C-alpha positions as CSV (number, residue, x, y, z in Angstrom):
1,M,-7.2,25.7,13.6
2,H,-7.6,22.0,12.5
3,N,-7.2,19.4,14.9
4,K,-3.5,17.2,14.8
5,N,-4.3,13.7,13.7
6,I,-1.8,10.9,15.3
7,V,-0.1,9.1,12.9
8,C,-0.5,5.0,13.1
9,G,1.0,2.0,12.4
10,E,4.1,0.5,12.5
11,F,7.8,1.8,11.5
12,P,11.0,0.4,10.9
13,E,14.5,2.3,12.6
14,Y,15.1,3.4,8.9
15,C,14.0,2.3,5.5
16,Y,15.4,3.4,2.1
17,K,14.2,5.1,-0.6
18,A,15.0,4.6,-4.6
19,F,14.6,7.2,-6.9
20,E,15.3,7.1,-11.0
21,C,16.8,10.4,-11.2
22,E,19.5,12.4,-9.0
23,E,17.0,15.6,-9.2
24,Y,14.2,13.6,-7.5
25,A,16.3,12.3,-5.0
26,E,17.6,15.8,-4.4
27,D,14.1,17.6,-4.3
28,F,13.3,14.9,-1.4
29,V,16.6,15.5,0.6
30,H,16.9,19.1,0.4
31,R,13.1,20.4,-0.4
32,G,10.8,17.9,0.9
33,I,9.3,17.6,-2.7
34,F,8.2,14.2,-3.8
35,R,4.9,12.1,-4.8
36,M,2.7,9.4,-3.5
37,G,1.1,7.5,-6.0
38,C,-2.3,6.0,-6.0
39,Q,-2.4,2.4,-5.0
40,L,-4.3,1.6,-7.6
41,S,-2.5,3.1,-10.3
42,Y,0.3,0.6,-9.6
43,K,-2.2,-2.0,-11.3
44,A,-1.5,-0.2,-14.7
45,M,2.3,0.6,-14.5
46,E,4.2,0.6,-17.7
47,N,7.2,-1.4,-15.7
48,E,6.0,-4.9,-15.7
49,Q,8.5,-5.4,-12.9
50,L,6.6,-3.3,-10.5
51,R,3.2,-3.6,-12.3
52,D,0.8,-5.6,-9.7
53,K,-2.7,-6.3,-10.9
54,T,-3.9,-7.4,-7.4
55,E,-3.2,-4.0,-5.7
56,G,-5.9,-2.8,-3.4
57,T,-7.2,-6.2,-2.7
58,G,-6.4,-8.4,-0.1
59,L,-6.9,-12.5,-0.5
60,T,-6.1,-14.9,2.1
61,K,-7.4,-18.7,2.5
62,E,-7.9,-19.2,6.2
63,Y,-8.5,-22.4,8.9
64,G,-11.7,-22.4,10.6
65,P,-15.2,-23.9,10.7
66,V,-16.9,-24.0,7.2
67,T,-20.5,-24.8,6.3
68,Y,-21.6,-27.0,3.7
69,V,-25.2,-27.5,2.4
70,G,-26.7,-30.2,0.4
71,F,-29.9,-30.3,-1.1
72,S,-32.0,-33.1,-2.0
73,Q,-34.1,-33.8,-5.4
74,D,-37.0,-34.3,-3.2
75,P,-38.2,-30.6,-2.4
76,N,-40.4,-31.8,0.8
77,E,-36.9,-32.7,2.2
78,K,-35.0,-29.6,4.1
79,P,-31.2,-29.4,3.4
80,I,-28.5,-30.8,5.3
81,Y,-26.2,-28.4,6.8
82,I,-22.4,-30.1,7.4
83,Q,-19.9,-27.9,9.5
84,K,-16.2,-28.9,9.2
85,M,-12.9,-27.4,9.6
86,D,-11.6,-26.1,6.2
87,Y,-10.0,-23.2,4.2
88,Q,-12.1,-20.5,3.3
89,E,-11.2,-17.7,1.1
90,H,-11.8,-14.1,2.1
91,H,-11.4,-11.1,0.0
92,S,-10.9,-7.5,1.0
93,E,-10.9,-4.2,-0.5
94,Q,-11.2,-0.3,0.9
95,Y,-13.3,2.5,-1.1
96,N,-11.3,5.5,0.2
97,A,-8.6,6.8,-2.0
98,R,-5.1,6.0,-0.7
99,F,-1.6,7.4,-2.0
100,C,1.3,5.5,-1.2
101,F,4.8,6.2,-0.4
102,C,6.8,3.0,-1.1
103,T,10.4,2.4,0.3
104,C,12.3,-0.5,1.3
105,L,13.0,-2.0,4.8
106,P,16.8,-2.1,5.6
107,T,17.3,-5.9,5.0
108,V,16.8,-5.3,1.2
109,Q,19.5,-6.0,-1.4
110,R,21.0,-2.8,-3.0
111,E,21.7,-4.5,-6.3
112,H,18.3,-5.0,-6.2
113,M,17.0,-1.8,-5.5
114,K,19.5,-0.5,-8.1
115,N,18.4,-2.4,-10.8
116,N,14.8,-2.5,-10.4
117,L,13.8,0.4,-8.6
118,G,16.0,3.3,-9.0
119,K,19.6,4.1,-8.9
120,Y,19.5,6.7,-6.4
121,I,18.8,5.7,-3.1
122,V,18.2,7.9,-0.3
123,K,18.3,6.6,3.4
124,I,15.4,7.7,5.6
125,N,16.4,7.5,9.5
126,N,13.2,8.7,10.6
127,P,10.1,6.8,9.0
128,R,8.0,8.1,11.6
129,K,8.8,11.4,11.5
130,L,8.0,11.6,7.6
131,A,4.6,10.1,8.0
132,E,4.2,13.1,10.5
133,D,5.4,15.8,8.1
134,I,3.2,13.8,5.6
135,N,0.5,14.1,7.9
136,D,1.0,17.8,8.8
137,Y,1.3,19.1,5.3
138,L,-2.2,17.4,4.3
139,L,-4.2,18.6,7.3
140,G,-2.9,21.9,6.2
141,D,-4.0,21.5,2.5
142,N,-7.4,20.8,4.3
143,Q,-7.6,17.1,3.5
144,K,-9.4,14.7,5.6
145,V,-6.3,12.0,6.1
146,S,-5.3,9.4,8.0
147,V,-1.8,8.4,7.6
148,E,-0.2,4.7,8.5
149,G,3.1,3.3,8.4
150,C,3.1,-0.5,6.7
151,F,5.2,-3.2,6.7
152,V,3.8,-5.1,3.6
153,V,3.2,-8.8,3.8
154,Y,3.5,-11.2,1.0
155,N,1.2,-14.0,1.2
156,K,-1.5,-12.7,-0.9
157,G,-3.9,-15.5,-1.7
158,E,-1.9,-18.0,0.3
159,R,-3.2,-20.8,3.4
160,L,-3.0,-19.1,7.0
161,N,-3.0,-21.2,9.8
162,G,-5.8,-19.3,11.5
163,K,-8.4,-16.5,11.6
164,L,-7.7,-13.0,11.2
165,G,-10.0,-10.2,12.6
166,T,-12.1,-8.0,10.5
167,N,-9.6,-4.8,10.6
168,E,-6.6,-7.1,10.0
169,R,-8.1,-7.8,7.0
170,L,-9.3,-4.7,5.8
171,K,-5.6,-3.4,6.2
172,L,-4.6,-6.2,3.7
173,A,-6.1,-4.3,0.9
174,Y,-3.0,-1.9,1.2
175,K,0.0,-4.1,2.6
176,Q,-0.4,-7.3,1.1
177,K,1.2,-8.4,-2.1
178,P,2.0,-11.7,-4.0
179,K,5.1,-13.7,-2.9
180,S,6.8,-12.7,-6.5
181,F,7.5,-9.3,-4.5
182,N,9.2,-10.4,-1.5
183,P,12.9,-9.2,-2.6
184,D,11.1,-5.6,-2.6
185,C,11.2,-5.9,1.5
186,E,8.7,-2.7,1.1
187,F,7.6,-0.6,3.8
188,R,4.7,2.1,3.1
189,I,3.7,5.2,4.2
190,V,-0.2,5.5,3.0
191,A,-2.4,8.6,3.2
192,M,-6.2,7.3,3.2
193,N,-8.4,10.3,1.9
194,M,-10.8,9.3,3.9
195,G,-13.3,12.4,2.4
196,K,-12.6,10.9,-1.2
197,I,-14.1,7.5,-2.6
198,C,-12.2,5.7,-5.0
199,N,-14.0,2.9,-7.0
200,G,-11.6,1.9,-9.1
201,E,-13.8,3.0,-12.3
202,C,-11.1,6.1,-13.2
203,K,-10.0,6.3,-16.8
204,F,-6.3,5.4,-15.7
205,I,-7.4,2.3,-13.5
206,V,-9.2,0.6,-16.8
207,G,-6.3,1.4,-18.9
208,S,-8.2,3.7,-21.2
209,S,-6.7,5.0,-24.3
210,E,-7.8,8.6,-23.4
211,G,-5.3,8.8,-20.8
212,A,-5.9,9.6,-17.0
213,D,-6.4,12.9,-14.9
214,P,-2.9,13.4,-13.1
215,E,-4.7,14.0,-9.5
216,C,-5.5,10.4,-9.9
217,K,-2.4,9.1,-10.3
218,Y,-0.6,10.8,-7.4
219,I,-0.4,13.5,-5.5
220,T,2.8,15.7,-4.7
221,I,3.8,16.7,-1.4
222,K,5.9,20.1,-1.1
223,L,7.3,20.5,2.8
224,G,9.3,23.2,1.7
225,K,12.3,22.0,4.0
226,E,15.7,20.2,4.4
227,L,14.9,16.8,5.5
228,D,17.5,16.3,8.2
229,Y,16.5,12.7,8.8
230,A,17.6,12.1,5.2
231,Q,20.6,11.6,3.1
232,L,21.3,10.8,-0.4
233,C,23.9,7.8,-0.1
234,E,27.2,6.9,-2.3
235,S,26.4,5.3,-5.2
């Protein structure tokens, strides 16, 4: 018997999920069938409005002490070190395979969802319960996973007033996007496979003409039950 992991992160009171066709929305609500996309696959999506070539990396410019070094032409002289307050770039990446279920927060504009994400919209009244169901399903499939709720932040590459902790920077690899995506008002449920390393070299990520391994693009969740916390919204 496996140990039950605890779902972590933050969750909104409710959120919305947009589907491209009614069949997918019905499968989600009535049968608990849906896909979670490999995060790195978003770098090569055919839909240009959804494609984000920076997915999988975090980037900040944090204000704090920066050390500058100067060298003399005379090799016998020691380098001069000067420390001052300035902005320094920090990059972060994570190499575990990550799969995302992407939704929108209540603040999203409904027309933006229909025009850009999908016209069949489902309201999820208990996002944490959905994350718990995903967690239980993957554990039952003998996957070594960590499931987390994430509010996406839209400040990639921008200046911050202070410095982040190491864990905060690492999480930006899967919860930070450029400011241009801000209208999506995104909330993600992220399943990180602790037993699988993803180095970003798969055929799909590099855009190989040979195509992609379907297992690299997404995982299919089949809860096999009615989701009583989800309902299809009226068009």
